C-alpha positions as CSV (number, residue, x, y, z in Angstrom):
1,V,-2.6,-30.4,6.9
2,E,-2.9,-27.1,4.8
3,S,-6.4,-25.7,5.0
4,V,-5.8,-22.6,2.8
5,I,-8.0,-20.6,5.2
6,G,-5.3,-18.4,6.4
7,T,-4.3,-17.4,9.9
8,E,-6.2,-14.1,9.7
9,R,-9.4,-15.7,8.5
10,L,-9.2,-18.3,11.2
11,E,-8.5,-15.5,13.8
12,K,-11.5,-13.6,12.4
13,L,-13.7,-16.6,13.1
14,V,-12.5,-17.3,16.4
15,Q,-12.8,-13.7,17.5
16,G,-16.3,-13.3,16.0
17,K,-15.2,-10.3,13.8
18,S,-16.7,-9.4,10.4
19,S,-13.4,-8.4,8.8
20,I,-9.9,-9.5,9.1
21,F,-9.1,-5.8,9.7
22,E,-10.9,-5.9,13.0
23,I,-8.8,-8.8,14.4
24,E,-6.4,-8.3,17.4
25,S,-3.3,-8.5,15.2
26,I,-4.4,-6.1,12.5
27,M,-6.5,-3.6,14.3
28,P,-3.6,-1.9,15.9
29,L,-2.0,-1.3,12.5
30,M,-5.2,0.3,11.3
31,E,-5.2,2.6,14.4
32,H,-1.6,3.4,13.8
33,V,-2.4,4.7,10.4
34,R,-5.2,6.8,11.5
35,Q,-2.8,8.6,14.0
36,F,-1.0,10.0,11.1
37,E,-4.0,11.0,9.1
38,P,-4.9,14.7,9.0
39,K,-8.3,15.5,10.6
40,S,-9.7,16.8,7.3
41,I,-9.4,13.2,5.9
42,K,-12.1,11.7,8.2
43,S,-14.7,12.6,5.6
44,L,-13.0,10.8,2.7
45,A,-15.6,8.4,1.2
46,N,-13.1,5.5,0.7
47,R,-10.9,6.3,3.8
48,I,-11.3,2.9,5.4
49,E,-10.7,1.2,2.0
50,Q,-7.4,3.1,1.6
51,E,-6.3,2.4,5.2
52,R,-7.0,-1.4,4.7
53,I,-4.8,-1.2,1.4
54,M,-2.1,0.5,3.2
55,V,-2.0,-2.0,6.0
56,D,-2.4,-5.1,3.8
57,H,0.2,-3.9,1.3
58,I,2.9,-3.0,4.0
59,R,2.3,-6.3,5.6
60,S,2.7,-8.1,2.4
61,I,5.8,-6.2,1.4
62,L,7.5,-7.1,4.8
63,F,6.7,-10.7,4.6
64,L,7.7,-11.0,1.0
65,I,11.1,-9.3,1.6
66,A,11.7,-11.5,4.6
67,D,10.9,-14.4,2.3
68,G,13.7,-13.2,-0.1
69,A,11.5,-11.3,-2.7
70,P,13.6,-9.0,-5.0
71,K,13.3,-5.3,-5.1
72,P,10.5,-3.7,-7.0
73,G,11.0,-4.0,-10.7
74,H,9.8,-5.8,-13.8
75,G,9.0,-9.6,-14.0
76,G,7.4,-12.1,-11.6
77,R,7.9,-11.2,-7.9
78,A,9.8,-7.9,-8.8
79,R,6.6,-6.7,-10.5
80,L,4.4,-7.8,-7.7
81,M,6.5,-5.9,-5.2
82,R,6.3,-2.7,-7.5
83,K,2.5,-3.1,-7.5
84,L,2.4,-3.4,-3.8
85,V,4.7,-0.6,-3.0
86,R,2.9,1.6,-5.4
87,G,-0.5,0.6,-4.0
88,F,0.9,1.6,-0.5
89,L,2.1,4.9,-1.8
90,T,-1.2,5.7,-3.6
91,A,-3.2,5.0,-0.4
92,K,-0.7,7.2,1.6
93,K,-1.2,10.0,-1.0
94,L,-4.9,9.7,-1.0
95,L,-5.0,9.7,2.9
96,K,-2.7,12.7,2.8
97,I,-0.1,11.3,5.1
98,S,3.0,13.5,4.9
99,E,4.6,12.7,8.2
100,P,8.4,11.8,7.4
101,Q,8.6,9.2,10.1
102,F,5.3,7.4,9.0
103,N,7.0,4.7,6.8
104,H,9.5,3.8,9.4
105,A,6.9,3.8,12.2
106,L,4.4,1.6,10.3
107,V,7.0,-0.9,9.3
108,E,8.5,-1.1,12.8
109,R,4.8,-1.5,14.2
110,V,4.1,-4.4,11.7
111,S,7.4,-6.2,12.4
112,D,7.0,-5.9,16.2
113,I,3.5,-7.3,16.0
114,Y,4.6,-10.4,14.0
115,A,8.2,-10.8,15.0
116,E,7.7,-13.3,17.7
117,H,6.5,-15.9,15.1
118,H,8.4,-14.5,12.2
119,P,11.9,-13.3,13.4
120,A,13.1,-12.6,9.8
121,L,10.8,-9.6,9.7
122,M,13.1,-7.7,12.0
123,E,15.9,-8.2,9.4
124,A,13.7,-7.2,6.5
125,R,12.8,-3.8,7.9
126,S,15.6,-1.7,6.4
127,L,15.1,-3.3,3.1
128,V,11.5,-2.5,3.0
129,L,12.2,1.1,3.9
130,Q,14.9,1.3,1.2
131,Y,12.6,-0.2,-1.4
132,I,9.8,2.1,-0.6
133,L,12.2,5.1,-0.7
134,E,13.6,4.1,-4.0
135,E,10.1,3.2,-5.6
136,S,8.6,6.5,-4.3
137,A,11.1,8.5,-6.4
138,L,10.2,6.6,-9.5
139,F,6.5,6.7,-8.7
140,E,6.6,10.5,-8.2
141,R,8.0,10.9,-11.8
142,T,5.4,8.5,-13.1
143,L,2.6,10.7,-11.4
144,E,4.0,13.8,-12.8
145,K,4.1,12.5,-16.3
146,G,0.7,11.1,-15.9
147,I,-0.7,14.3,-14.7
148,R,0.8,16.3,-17.6
149,Q,-0.7,13.8,-19.9
150,L,-4.1,14.1,-18.2
151,D,-4.0,17.8,-18.3
152,S,-3.3,17.7,-22.0
153,L,-6.2,15.4,-22.6
154,L,-8.5,17.5,-20.6
155,Q,-7.6,20.7,-22.5
156,I,-8.3,18.9,-25.8
157,Q,-11.5,17.0,-24.8
158,R,-12.9,19.8,-22.5
159,D,-13.2,17.9,-19.1
160,C,-14.5,14.6,-20.6
161,L,-12.2,11.6,-21.0
162,S,-13.0,8.5,-22.9
163,A,-12.5,5.0,-21.3
164,E,-9.5,4.3,-23.7
165,D,-7.8,7.6,-22.4
166,I,-8.3,6.5,-18.8
167,V,-7.0,3.1,-19.6
168,A,-4.0,4.5,-21.5
169,I,-3.1,6.7,-18.5
170,E,-3.4,3.8,-16.0
171,K,-1.8,1.0,-18.2
172,K,0.7,2.8,-20.4
173,L,2.0,5.4,-17.9
174,G,1.5,3.4,-14.7
175,V,-0.7,6.0,-13.0
176,P,-3.0,4.0,-10.5
177,S,-6.7,4.7,-10.4
178,P,-8.0,5.4,-6.7
């Protein structure tokens, strides 16, 4: 019988935790991310939120690819993949993680934790890394374009943007809001 409660939520209840990010299968991933953060980031107001986004997105990406999801792009699952990868990359940028081996180390850690029950994750690792690398290049161009547009708007409007400007930058240019 499908309960729709999800394994993580059930694990949260059994372990008496207040969040799925505190359970035994996810907490090591949160700690793994923290090992790569610079010391200066500890004071970032939404640091924990960004860590959670990063862990949740990389898990989702890995499971989706193991399930046969297409590479990031437009339409359906491909669009979802793009949003997940870009969400991961945004959190990584906000957390100022620049270690070249971070992506590989995190993907490896996630797949190691879940591989016993989901062996297809081991095969999906290289695709995950390839998709992140490819999408990262596209995302950097998007950010550069968005920053140029933002600078242009700020020069014209003197440090005050309208809601329409912010939506345009986010929706039309694909620049995420933190």
